[in-house]
C-alpha positions in Angstrom: -11.9 -50.4 32.0 -13.7 -48.6 29.1 -13.8 -45.7 31.2 -10.2 -45.5 31.9 -10.2 -46.0 28.8 -12.6 -43.5 27.6 -10.8 -41.0 29.8 -7.3 -41.6 28.9 -8.2 -40.8 25.4 -10.3 -37.6 26.0 -7.8 -36.1 27.8 -5.0 -37.3 24.9 -7.2 -35.2 22.4 -7.1 -32.4 25.2 -3.9 -32.2 25.4 -2.7 -32.3 21.7 -5.4 -29.6 21.3 -3.6 -27.7 23.9 -0.2 -27.3 22.6 -1.4 -27.5 18.9 -3.2 -24.0 19.4 -0.1 -22.7 21.5 2.5 -23.8 18.9 -0.1 -22.1 15.9 0.7 -18.6 17.9 3.9 -19.5 18.8 5.9 -20.8 16.0 5.2 -20.4 11.9 6.7 -20.0 8.5 8.8 -17.3 8.0 7.4 -15.3 4.8 9.3 -14.8 1.7 10.3 -11.3 0.9 9.3 -9.9 -1.7 11.9 -8.3 -4.5 12.4 -4.5 -4.3 10.4 -4.1 -8.1 7.2 -6.4 -6.5 6.8 -4.6 -3.0 3.0 -3.2 -3.2 2.4 -4.5 -7.2 -1.3 -5.5 -7.1 -2.6 -7.6 -10.1 -6.3 -6.3 -10.7 -8.3 -9.5 -11.9 -12.1 -8.7 -11.4 -13.1 -9.3 -14.7 -9.9 -9.2 -17.2 -9.8 -12.9 -16.9 -14.0 -13.8 -17.2 -13.2 -11.3 -20.9 -10.2 -13.5 -21.9 -7.8 -10.7 -21.0 -4.4 -10.5 -19.2 -4.8 -9.3 -15.8 -3.7 -5.8 -15.2 -0.4 -5.5 -13.0 -0.4 -1.9 -11.1 3.2 -1.0 -10.1 3.2 1.2 -7.0 6.1 2.1 -7.0 5.8 3.8 -10.3 2.9 5.9 -9.4 4.3 6.9 -6.1 7.4 8.1 -7.6 5.3 10.6 -9.5 2.2 10.9 -8.1 0.5 11.9 -3.9 -1.6 9.0 -2.3 -4.1 11.5 -2.1 -4.0 12.2 -5.5 -5.7 9.0 -6.5 -7.0 7.6 -3.5 -9.0 10.7 -2.6 -9.2 13.4 -6.0 -10.0 10.1 -8.6 -11.6 7.5 -5.7 -9.4 4.3 -5.9 -10.1 2.3 -2.8 -7.6 1.9 -0.3 -7.6 -2.5 -0.9 -7.0 -3.7 -3.7 -9.9 -5.1 -6.1 -12.6 -3.4 -4.1 -13.2 -0.4 -6.4 -14.6 -2.4 -9.7 -13.1 -0.5 -12.6 -14.4 -1.5 -15.6 -13.1 -0.5 -19.0 -16.4 2.0 -19.9 -15.0 3.7 -16.5 -11.7 4.2 -18.0 -13.2 5.5 -21.2 -15.3 7.9 -20.0 -12.3 9.4 -17.7 -12.7 7.5 -14.1 -10.4 5.9 -12.0 -7.3 4.7 -14.5 -8.8 7.3 -17.4 -8.2 10.5 -15.2 -4.4 10.2 -16.5 -4.6 7.8 -18.9 -5.7 10.2 -21.5 -3.6 10.6 -23.9 -2.8 14.2 -22.3 -1.2 13.0 -18.6 -0.2 10.0 -20.1 -0.7 7.3 -22.8 -4.0 6.9 -23.6 -5.2 2.8 -24.7 -5.1 3.6 -28.0 -3.4 6.7 -30.0 -3.0 7.3 -32.7 -0.3 7.8 -34.9 1.3 10.0 -37.7 1.2 7.8 -40.2 -2.6 7.1 -39.1 -2.4 4.0 -37.5 -4.1 3.4 -34.3 -1.8 1.9 -31.6 -3.4 -0.1 -29.3 -1.4 0.0 -25.6 -3.7 -2.6 -23.7 -0.3 -5.0 -23.0 0.8 -1.8 -21.0 -1.5 -2.7 -18.3 -3.1 -6.0 -19.3 1.1 -7.5 -19.1 0.3 -10.8 -16.5 2.7 -13.2 -17.8 3.7 -11.5 -20.9 7.1 -10.5 -22.0 6.7 -6.9 -22.1 9.4 -3.9 -22.6 8.9 -0.8 -20.3 9.6 2.5 -20.4 10.3 2.7 -17.1 12.9 0.8 -15.5 12.4 0.0 -11.3 16.4 -0.2 -10.9 17.1 2.6 -12.7 15.1 4.9 -10.8 16.6 3.5 -7.2 20.1 4.3 -8.7 19.3 8.0 -7.8 17.3 7.9 -5.0 18.7 7.2 -1.0 17.9 3.5 0.4 17.0 1.6 2.9 16.6 -2.0 3.9 12.3 -2.8 3.3 9.5 -2.5 1.5 11.3 -1.6 -2.6 14.4 -0.1 -0.6 13.5 3.1 -1.4 13.5 5.8 1.5 10.8 7.8 -0.1 10.6 10.5 2.3 13.7 11.2 2.6 14.0 11.8 -1.2 11.6 13.7 -1.8 13.1 16.1 1.4 16.5 16.5 -0.9 14.1 17.1 -3.7 14.8 14.5 -6.0 10.9 13.2 -6.2 8.8 16.3 -6.7 5.2 14.5 -6.8 1.9 15.9 -8.3 -1.0 16.6 -5.8 -3.5 18.2 -7.9 -5.4 16.8 -11.5 -7.0 19.4 -13.9 -10.6 18.8 -14.4 -10.7 16.4 -11.6 -9.6 18.0 -8.3 -10.4 20.8 -6.4 -9.0 23.5 -4.7 -8.4 23.3 -1.7 -6.4 25.7 0.9 -2.7 24.3 1.8 -2.7 22.1 4.3 -0.8 24.4 7.8 1.8 22.3 9.4 0.6 20.6 11.9 2.4 19.3 14.9 4.1 15.8 15.7 2.2 13.2 17.8 3.8 11.2 20.3 2.0 7.7 20.6 2.8 5.8 23.5 3.7 2.0 23.1 1.3 0.7 26.4 2.3 -2.8 28.1 5.5 -2.4 26.2 8.4 -2.1 28.7 10.7 -0.5 27.2 9.5 -0.3 23.9 10.8 3.3 22.4 7.5 5.7 21.9 6.2 6.2 18.0 7.3 10.2 16.7 4.0 10.5 14.4 4.5 13.1 11.9 1.3 14.3 11.0 3.6 16.7 8.4 4.4 14.1 6.0 1.4 12.2 6.0 -0.8 15.0 5.8 1.3 15.8 2.4 1.5 12.7 1.0 -2.2 11.5 2.1 -4.5 14.4 3.3 -6.9 14.0 6.0 -9.3 12.3 4.1 -7.0 8.8 3.6 -6.9 8.1 7.2 -9.3 10.0 8.8 -12.2 8.7 10.2 -12.8 5.3 8.3 -9.5 4.0 9.2 -9.0 6.1 12.9 -10.8 8.5 14.8 -10.7 11.7 15.0 -9.6 12.7 18.6 -6.3 11.5 19.8 -6.6 8.0 21.6 -9.9 7.1 20.7 -8.6 4.3 18.5 -7.2 1.9 20.5 -4.9 -1.2 18.8 -2.2 -3.3 18.5 1.1 -4.5 16.7 -1.0 -7.6 15.6 -3.7 -5.6 14.4 -1.1 -3.8 12.5 0.4 -6.6 10.9 -2.5 -8.3 10.1 -3.4 -5.0 8.0 -5.5 -3.0 10.4 -4.7 0.6 11.1 -1.1 1.8 10.1 -0.9 -2.0 8.6 -3.0 -0.3 5.7 -0.5 1.2 4.2 2.4 0.1 6.0 3.3 -3.5 5.2 1.4 -3.1 1.5 3.0 -0.1 -0.1 4.3 1.9 2.3 7.2 0.8 4.4 6.6 -2.5 5.6 5.9 -3.1 9.9 8.8 -5.1 10.3 11.4 -1.8 10.4 10.2 -1.0 13.7 12.7 1.8 14.3 11.3 4.1 11.4 8.2 4.1 14.0 9.6 3.3 17.1 11.9 6.8 17.1 11.6 7.7 20.5 15.2 7.4 22.9 14.3 5.3 26.0 15.1 7.1 29.5 
């Protein structure tokens, strides 16, 4: 009797475990979509709170409306993952990272000397987390004049550039090295394998090369040879490969038709 009861308990536990795993893979909680002005915004807090300073709120929408991704992530040297660069105040004052632009010439500096000799500190413009700070640039005013889309920031950044509504800066004096212009690379068709009826992806090398440069993607994220890197949609949703940018800064992966564009015959 005891043996039967023990067998019953073990069997019940196995069944419960099986269904819990099945339901864990099948069902989840729909995440709250961030507001358009919050999409891509990151909080930098490796050091700030340890020094009793408010963390930095970095607005990707503001910087991407003025500069290419390559300028920041290749020339200046920011890591692609938040918090991995390890920026310090000393770095910025020595003209590295944020200090490459925030030097009083390209953009505001940490401190600015006024005409009356008074030194104005601009700490709150960056270290703004949890504070009510009035900013010069307003996201919704910017968005009014740009073509819109459903996801992410609600801005079609590619169309805005194509229509010359945005002119992105790709060189920074004293930081960027002179390089030849990338000749227009061909578009690549990526086949959605094992997914019947799913339109193939037409990957625009031209657009990615203009914004990211070759170094932004190769060889750390993707192999050089076509087809050498095999990945799944689940990996993209987990922030790998295309998901390094799409889902955190560039339009998210749930905007399926932006990538799967080829007509299914």
